[in-house]
PAKOL-951737 format. One record per atom (N, C-alpha, C): residue number from 1; atom name; x, y, z. Coordinates in steps of 0.2 Angstrom, whole numbers, always signed. Atoms other than C-alpha are relative to their C-alpha. Example, Ala and Ser with C-alpha at 12.3 -4.5 7.8 and 13.67 -1.06 7.14 Angstrom:
<atoms>
   i at    px    py    pz
   1  N    +4    -6    +0
   1 CA   +62   -22   +39
   1  C    +4    +6    +0
   2  N    -4    -6    -1
   2 CA   +68    -5   +36
   2  C    -4    +5    +3
</atoms>
This chain:
<atoms>
   i at    px    py    pz
   1  N    -6    +2    +3
   1 CA   +44   +80  +360
   1  C    +0    -7    -4
   2  N    -1    +9    +3
   2 CA   +41   +63  +353
   2  C    -4    +1    -6
   3  N    +4    -2    +4
   3 CA   +33   +73  +337
   3  C    +6    +3    -4
   4  N    -3    +1    +6
   4 CA   +51   +77  +331
   4  C    +2    -8    -3
   5  N    -2    +4    +3
   5 CA   +58   +62  +327
   5  C    -5    -4    -4
   6  N    +3    +3    +6
   6 CA   +41   +56  +319
   6  C    +1    +3    -7
   7  N    +0    -5    +7
   7 CA   +42   +74  +308
   7  C    +8    -1    -2
   8  N    -6    +1    +2
   8 CA   +63   +71  +308
   8  C    +0    -6    -9
   9  N    +4    +9    +4
   9 CA   +55   +51  +298
   9  C    -1    +3    -6
  10  N    +6    -1    +4
  10 CA   +43   +60  +289
  10  C    +3    +3    -4
  11  N    -5    -6    +6
  11 CA   +56   +73  +279
  11  C    +4    -4    -4
  12  N    -4    +5    +4
  12 CA   +67   +58  +275
  12  C    -2    -1    -5
  13  N    +4    +3    +3
  13 CA   +55   +50  +271
  13  C    -2    +3    -9
  14  N    +2    -1    +4
  14 CA   +49   +63  +258
  14  C    +4    +0    -6
  15  N    -3    -4    +5
  15 CA   +65   +71  +253
  15  C    +4    -8    -5
  16  N    -3    +7    +2
  16 CA   +71   +48  +248
  16  C    -2    +0    -5
  17  N    +7    +1    +8
  17 CA   +51   +48  +235
  17  C    +4    +2    -3
  18  N    -3    -6    +5
  18 CA   +59   +63  +227
  18  C    +3    -2    -3
  19  N    -6    +1    +5
  19 CA   +75   +58  +223
  19  C    +0   -10    -4
  20  N    +0    +7    +3
  20 CA   +69   +40  +217
  20  C    +0    +3    -7
  21  N    +1    +0    +8
  21 CA   +66   +40  +196
  21  C    -7    -4    +3
  22  N    +4    +9    +2
  22 CA   +50   +34  +191
  22  C    -1    -4    -4
  23  N    -4    +1    +4
  23 CA   +56   +29  +177
  23  C    +5    -3    +1
  24  N    -7    +1    +0
  24 CA   +71   +16  +177
  24  C    +4    +0    -5
  25  N    -4    +0    +5
  25 CA   +86   +17  +165
  25  C    -1    -3    -5
  26  N    -1   +10    +6
  26 CA   +86    +8  +148
  26  C    +7    -1    +2
  27  N    -6    +7    -2
  27 CA   +98    -4  +150
  27  C    +4    +0   -10
  28  N    -4    +2    +7
  28 CA  +110    -8  +133
  28  C    -3    -4    -2
  29  N    +3    +9    +3
  29 CA  +102   -26  +132
  29  C    -8    +4    -2
  30  N    +7    -3    +2
  30 CA   +83   -14  +131
  30  C    +3    +3    -4
  31  N    -4    -1    +3
  31 CA   +94    -7  +119
  31  C    +0    -3    -9
  32  N    +1    +1    +2
  32 CA   +98   -19  +109
  32  C    -5    -6    -5
  33  N    +9    +5    -1
  33 CA   +81   -29  +110
  33  C    -4    +3    -7
  34  N    +7    -2    +2
  34 CA   +69   -16  +105
  34  C    +6    +1    -8
  35  N    -3    -3    +6
  35 CA   +81   -13   +89
  35  C    -1    -6    -4
  36  N    +1    +6    +4
  36 CA   +83   -32   +84
  36  C    -8    -2    +0
  37  N    +7    +4    +2
  37 CA   +63   -34   +87
  37  C    -4    +7    -6
  38  N    +2    -3    +9
  38 CA   +60   -19   +73
  38  C    +2    -1    -4
  39  N    -3    +3    +8
  39 CA   +72   -25   +61
  39  C    -3    -7    -2
  40  N    +5    +7    +3
  40 CA   +63   -43   +62
  40  C    -5    +4    +0
  41  N    +8    -1    +2
  41 CA   +46   -36   +63
  41  C    -1    +7    -5
  42  N    -2    -4    +8
  42 CA   +50   -23   +48
  42  C    +4    -5    -6
  43  N    -6    +3    +7
  43 CA   +59   -38   +39
  43  C    +6    +2    -2
  44  N    -8    -4    +2
  44 CA   +76   -25   +36
  44  C    +2    -7    -2
  45  N    -6    +4    +1
  45 CA   +88   -37   +31
  45  C    +7    +2    +0
  46  N    -2    -3    -2
  46 CA   +99   -28   +42
  46  C   +11    -7    -1
  47  N    -5    +7    +1
  47 CA  +115   -41   +37
  47  C    +7    +3    +0
  48  N    -6    -1    +1
  48 CA  +131   -29   +35
  48  C    -4    +9    +7
  49  N    +3   -10    -3
  49 CA  +130   -10   +48
  49  C    +3    +0    +3
  50  N    -7    -3    -4
  50 CA  +143    +1   +53
  50  C    -1    +1    +8
  51  N    +0    +0    -8
  51 CA  +148    +1   +71
  51  C    -2    +6    +4
  52  N    +2    -6    -2
  52 CA  +146   +19   +73
  52  C    -8    +1    +1
  53  N    +9    +0    -2
  53 CA  +127   +23   +81
  53  C    -1    +8    -3
  54  N    +2    -9    +4
  54 CA  +122   +41   +68
  54  C    -4    +3    +9
  55  N    +2    -3    -5
  55 CA  +114   +53   +81
  55  C    -8    +4    -4
  56  N    +4    -7    +7
  56 CA   +97   +61   +75
  56  C    -1    +5    +8
  57  N    -1    -5    -5
  57 CA   +94   +77   +84
  57  C    -8    +0    -1
  58  N    +8    -3    -2
  58 CA   +76   +80   +91
  58  C    -2    +8    -4
  59  N    +2    -4    -1
  59 CA   +69   +92   +82
  59  C    -9    +2    -1
  60  N    +9    -1    -5
  60 CA   +51  +101   +87
  60  C    -5    -6    -7
  61  N    +2    +4    +3
  61 CA   +45   +89   +72
  61  C    -3    -8    +5
  62  N    -2    +4    -5
  62 CA   +51   +75   +82
  62  C    -3    +0    +5
  63  N    +2    -1    -6
  63 CA   +47   +80   +99
  63  C    -3    +3    +0
  64  N    +9    -1    -1
  64 CA   +30   +82   +94
  64  C    -3    -7    +3
  65  N    +0    +9    -1
  65 CA   +29   +61   +95
  65  C    +2    -1    +5
  66  N    -5    +3    -3
  66 CA   +38   +62  +110
  66  C    -8    +4    +8
  67  N    +3    -6    -6
  67 CA   +27   +68  +131
  67  C    +6    +3    +4
  68  N    -4    -1    -4
  68 CA   +35   +78  +142
  68  C    +6    -4    +3
  69  N    -4    +3    -2
  69 CA   +43   +67  +152
  69  C    +3    -4    -4
  70  N    -5    +4    +2
  70 CA   +49   +53  +138
  70  C    +6    +7    -1
  71  N    -6    -1    +1
  71 CA   +60   +69  +132
  71  C    +2    +2    +3
  72  N    -4    -2    -3
  72 CA   +68   +72  +147
  72  C    +0    -8    +1
  73  N    -5    +5    -2
  73 CA   +71   +52  +149
  73  C    +4    -1    -7
  74  N    -1    -1    +7
  74 CA   +75   +53  +129
  74  C    +8    +1    +4
  75  N    -7    -4    -2
  75 CA   +91   +66  +137
  75  C    +4    -3    +5
  76  N    -5    +8    -3
  76 CA   +96   +55  +150
  76  C    +1    -3    -4
  77  N    -1    +7    +4
  77 CA   +97   +40  +141
  77  C    +9    +3    -4
  78  N    -6    -1    +7
  78 CA  +108   +51  +124
  78  C    +7    +2    +5
  79  N    -4    +0    -4
  79 CA  +119   +55  +139
  79  C    +5    -7    +3
  80  N    -1    +4    +1
  80 CA  +122   +39  +145
  80  C    +3    -4    -3
  81  N    -2    +5    +5
  81 CA  +124   +31  +129
  81  C    +2    +1    -2
  82  N    -1    -5    +4
  82 CA  +132   +45  +122
  82  C    +6    -3    -4
  83  N    -6    +1    +4
  83 CA  +148   +33  +117
  83  C    +0    -7    -4
  84  N    +4    +6    +1
  84 CA  +139   +15  +113
  84  C    +3    +2    -4
  85  N    -2    +1    +7
  85 CA  +145    +8   +98
  85  C    -4    -6    -1
  86  N    +2    +5    +4
  86 CA  +137    -6   +88
  86  C    +5    -4    +2
  87  N    -4    +1    -3
  87 CA  +144   -21   +95
  87  C    -2   -10    -2
  88  N    +4    +5    +2
  88 CA  +145   -37   +86
  88  C    -5    -7    +5
  89  N    +5    +5    -2
  89 CA  +133   -53   +89
  89  C    -5    +4    +6
  90  N    +4    -2    -1
  90 CA  +122   -41   +97
  90  C    -6    +3    -5
  91  N    +6    -3    +3
  91 CA  +112   -35   +81
  91  C    -1    -8    -6
  92  N    +1    +7    +1
  92 CA  +101   -51   +71
  92  C    -7    +1    -6
  93  N    +5    -2    +5
  93 CA   +91   -51   +56
  93  C    -3    -7    -3
  94  N    +2    +8    +3
  94 CA   +79   -66   +48
  94  C    +0    +2    -6
  95  N    +1    +6    +9
  95 CA   +83   -74   +31
  95  C    -8    -4    -1
  96  N    +4    +4    +4
  96 CA   +68   -79   +25
  96  C    +0    -5    -4
  97  N    +0    +7    +4
  97 CA   +74   -92   +14
  97  C    +1    -6    +2
  98  N    -2    +5    -5
  98 CA   +83  -101   +26
  98  C    -4    -1    +6
  99  N    +2    -3    -5
  99 CA   +70   -97   +38
  99  C    +4    -3   +10
 100  N    -5    +0    -6
 100 CA   +84   -92   +54
 100  C    +4    +5    +0
 101  N    -4    -5    -4
 101 CA   +91   -78   +62
 101  C    +7    -1    -3
 102  N    -6    +1    +0
 102 CA  +109   -73   +57
 102  C    +3   +10    +4
 103  N    +0    -8    -3
 103 CA  +119   -60   +66
 103  C    +3    +6    -3
 104  N    -1    -7    +3
 104 CA  +123   -42   +58
 104  C    +9    -3    +1
 105  N    -6    +0    -1
 105 CA  +141   -42   +52
 105  C    +0    +7    +2
 106  N    -2    -8    -1
 106 CA  +147   -25   +62
 106  C    +8    +1    -3
 107  N    -5    -3    +4
 107 CA  +160   -16   +49
 107  C    +2    +4    +3
 108  N    -4    -2    -2
 108 CA  +174    -6   +53
 108  C    +3    +7    +0
 109  N    -5    -5    +3
 109 CA  +179    +3   +41
 109  C    -7    +4    -3
 110  N    +6    -4    +2
 110 CA  +162    +7   +33
 110  C    -1    +4    -5
 111  N    +1    -1    +8
 111 CA  +165   +11   +16
 111  C    +3    -3    -6
 112  N    +2    +2    +5
 112 CA  +164    -2    +7
 112  C    -6    -5    +1
 113  N    +8    +4    +1
 113 CA  +149   -15    -1
 113  C    -7    +5    +4
 114  N    +7    +1    -4
 114 CA  +131   -13    +5
 114  C    +1    +0    +9
 115  N    +1    +1    -7
 115 CA  +130    -8   +23
 115  C    -5    +6    +3
 116  N    +2    -5    -4
 116 CA  +119    +2   +36
 116  C    +1    +0    +3
 117  N    -3    -4    -9
 117 CA  +121   +13   +46
 117  C    -6    +3    +2
 118  N    +6    -1    -1
 118 CA  +108   +14   +59
 118  C    +2    +6    +7
 119  N    -1    -6    -6
 119 CA  +105   +30   +74
 119  C    -4    -6    +6
 120  N    +0    +2    -6
 120 CA  +105   +25   +91
 120  C    -8    +3    +2
 121  N    +9    -3    +1
 121 CA   +84   +23   +94
 121  C    -1    +7    +7
 122  N    +4    -7    -6
 122 CA   +76   +39  +103
 122  C   -10    -7    +4
 123  N    +4    +4    -2
 123 CA   +66   +27  +114
 123  C    -6    +7    +6
 124  N    +1    -5    -2
 124 CA   +51   +34  +125
 124  C    -1    -5    +7
 125  N    -1    +6    -7
 125 CA   +51   +29  +143
 125  C    -6    -7    +3
 126  N    +4    +8    -3
 126 CA   +35   +17  +144
 126  C    +2    -7    -6
 127  N    -3    +6    +7
 127 CA   +46    +9  +128
 127  C    -4    -4    -5
 128  N    +5    +2    +7
 128 CA   +32    +7  +115
 128  C    +0    +5    -4
 129  N    +0    -3    +2
 129 CA   +37   +21  +108
 129  C    +9    +3    -4
 130  N    -6    -1    +1
 130 CA   +53   +25   +96
 130  C    +1    +0    -7
 131  N    -6    -3    +7
 131 CA   +64   +36   +83
 131  C    +6    -5    -3
 132  N    -4    +2    +3
 132 CA   +75   +26   +71
 132  C    +0    +1    -4
 133  N    -1    -2    +6
 133 CA   +82   +30   +57
 133  C    +7    -6    -3
 134  N    -3    +6    +1
 134 CA   +91   +15   +47
 134  C    +2    +4    -9
 135  N    -4    +0    +8
 135 CA  +103   +20   +29
 135  C    +2    -5    -3
 136  N    -7    +4    +5
 136 CA  +106   +11   +16
 136  C    +8    +2    -3
 137  N    -6    -2    +3
 137 CA  +123   +13   +10
 137  C    +4    -6    -7
 138  N    -5    +3    +3
 138 CA  +130    +4    -5
 138  C    +7    +1    -2
 139  N    -8    -1    +3
 139 CA  +148   +13   -10
 139  C    +0    -2    -3
 140  N    +1    +1   +12
 140 CA  +145   +12   -28
 140  C    -3    +5    -3
 141  N    +1    -2    +7
 141 CA  +136   +18   -43
 141  C    -5    -1    +4
 142  N    +6    -4    -4
 142 CA  +119   +17   -34
 142  C    -3    +3    +1
 143  N    +3    -3    -6
 143 CA  +117   +26   -22
 143  C    -2    -2    +6
 144  N    +7    +1    -8
 144 CA  +106   +25    -5
 144  C    -8    +1    -1
 145  N    +4    -7    +1
 145 CA   +94   +27    +1
 145  C    -2    +1   +10
 146  N    +0    -3   -11
 146 CA   +87   +32   +22
 146  C    -8    -1    +1
 147  N    +4    -5    -4
 147 CA   +76   +40   +32
 147  C    -3    -1    +7
 148  N    +2    +1    -9
 148 CA   +68   +40   +51
 148  C    -8    -2    -1
 149  N    +6    +2    -3
 149 CA   +55   +31   +56
 149  C    -4    -3    +7
 150  N    +5    +4    -8
 150 CA   +41   +29   +71
 150  C    -1    -6    +0
 151  N    +1    +7    -2
 151 CA   +38   +15   +78
 151  C    -7    -2    +5
 152  N    +4    +0    -5
 152 CA   +24   +11   +89
 152  C    -3   -10    +3
 153  N    +4    +8    -2
 153 CA   +22    -6  +101
 153  C    -6    -2    +1
 154  N    +8    +1    +2
 154 CA    +6   -14   +96
 154  C    -1    -7    -1
 155  N    +0    +8    +4
 155 CA    +0   -32  +100
 155  C    +5    -2    +0
 156  N    -6    +3    +0
 156 CA   +16   -37  +104
 156  C    +7    +1    -7
 157  N    -1    +0    +4
 157 CA   +23   -31   +88
 157  C    +4    +9    -1
 158  N    -1    -1    +3
 158 CA   +33   -17   +80
 158  C    -2    +4    -5
 159  N    +6    -3    +6
 159 CA   +22    -6   +70
 159  C    +1    +5    -4
 160  N    +0    -8    +3
 160 CA   +28    +8   +57
 160  C    -5    +6    -1
 161  N    +7    -6    +0
 161 CA   +16   +24   +61
 161  C    +1    +6    -4
 162  N    +0    -5    +4
 162 CA   +27   +38   +54
 162  C    +6    +1    -4
 163  N    -7    -1    +4
 163 CA   +41   +42   +42
 163  C    +1    +5    +2
 164  N    -5    -8    +0
 164 CA   +54   +57   +41
 164  C    +4    +2    -4
 165  N    -7    +0    +4
 165 CA   +64   +61   +29
 165  C    +4    -3    -3
 166  N    +0    +2    +3
 166 CA   +62   +51   +17
 166  C    +5    +0    -5
 167  N    -3    -3    +6
 167 CA   +76   +51    +3
 167  C    +5    -7    -3
 168  N    -4    +4    +1
 168 CA   +83   +41   -10
 168  C    +4    +4    -7
 169  N    -5    -4    +1
 169 CA   +98   +45   -20
 169  C    +5    -4    -4
 170  N    -4    +5    +6
 170 CA  +109   +39   -36
 170  C    +8    +3    +1
 171  N    -3    -3    +1
 171 CA  +125   +43   -36
 171  C    +5    +5    -2
 172  N    +3    -6    +4
 172 CA  +131   +59   -42
 172  C    +8    +0    -4
 173  N    -4    +4    +5
 173 CA  +144   +47   -54
 173  C    -1    +1    -5
 174  N    +3    +3    +4
 174 CA  +133   +43   -63
 174  C    -6    +5    -4
 175  N    -1    -9    +8
 175 CA  +131   +54   -81
 175  C    -4    -6    -4
 176  N    +2    +0    +7
 176 CA  +118   +49   -93
 176  C    +2    +5    -4
 177  N    -2    -5    +6
 177 CA  +121   +52  -110
 177  C    -7    +0    -1
 178  N    +5    -2    +3
 178 CA  +107   +60  -117
 178  C    +0    +5    -6
 179  N    -1    -4    +7
 179 CA  +113   +64  -136
 179  C    -4    -6    -3
 180  N    +4    +4    +2
 180 CA  +102   +58  -146
 180  C    +5    -3   -10
 181  N    +1    +1    +6
 181 CA  +110   +49  -161
 181  C    -1    -4    -5
</atoms>
């Protein structure tokens, strides 16, 4: 009769431990911290950004960069943060000439002047790999540029280790005069 309580508590312990996540959920603060570290470590002048995070569709090409545990973690985070918007005074960049940090201006219209579109970062479970997209859009005749980059944290800094789908564009409105007179 004394074995039944022991068996009962053993089963409860197993159920409790198996229901615990091995990796804690990502927090909003961690998301902003990681993006800010990448902006500084890669010297990106993100002085103005569109308020909407873009989404990166996880293709097989990108999935190869992450473990199965990472992919499960990423799926959970995409659900948790599906409605997250870029908030004012959260992103900052380093102004080299003034040797100071400045907060990124968050644009809620996103159709005038030079600004960046930033994707929600795809972050590994151990927080040591990130796939993120930065697109520079001038909303002018010059076009823009962008692409997705894989960063890995090494010796306390984010290092770009791979780039995907890089592009540079000129506006379709720009016409070159090819007539020789």
